[in-house]
N, C-alpha and C positions, 0 to 999 in steps of 0.2 A: 518320114516317120509317122506312125499312126497317131491319132489324136490322144491326148492325155486325159485322164480322169480329173486331174487337178494340176494347178500350176503354182510354183513358188518362185516369186521374183525377189531375188536377193541382190539385185543390182545396187552398186554403190556401197555395199557392206563389206567389211573386212573380217578376216579370221579373228575369232572363231564364230562370228555371228551367222554366216551362211549355214554352217553345219548344225549349229544350235537350232536355227529355224527349221532346217530339214528334219531334224530329230522330232520336233514337235509336230510338224506337218504329217510325217509318215505315220506317227502314232494314231492320228485321226482318220487314216484311210482304211478302207476294207482290204483284206488280204487279196493279193493279185492285182490291186489297182496300179495304174501307171501314172507316175508323177513326173512332170517336166519341171526342171530347175533352171533358172536363168541367173547367172552370176557374172560379176566383173572382176572378182578377186582371183588372180592367177593361182593362189594356193589351193583353190578348190580342185585343181587338176590332180593334186595329191590327196587332199582331204576327203573328197566325195567318194572316190574309189575305195579308200581305206574304210570309210564309214559303211559302205555297202558290204565289203568283205567281212568286216567285224560283226555286223548285225545280220548277215545272211540275206540281204536284199540283192536283187539282180540289177546291175548296171547294164541296161539294155543298149544304150548308145551314148556317146559323148561327142560333141563338136565344138569347134572354136570358130567364131566369125567376128572379125574386126574387134578383138579384145573382149568379146562377150563369150562366155562359156555356157554351153547348153548340155544338160544331162537328162536322160530318161531313165527313171528308176522304177522297177516293179517291186512292190512290197511283197515280202515273202509270205507264203501261205501259212496260216496258223497251224501250229503243231497239234 
């Protein structure tokens, strides 16, 4: 995966904290920026794709490695 413009490490946090942190982090990024999210809460497999769909961001890729969930999210272009 290509290098991210920013990283959000939400390891050890449980719902709803990872998505709340994601919302704040995305808000501070430029349009089109790529954010890598690291999480350990299995509920992020449901919550992060829904977050992206609802707000119009692109979920570029998601992976699971040994109980760690990785997501690459591209912030939507400004309208």
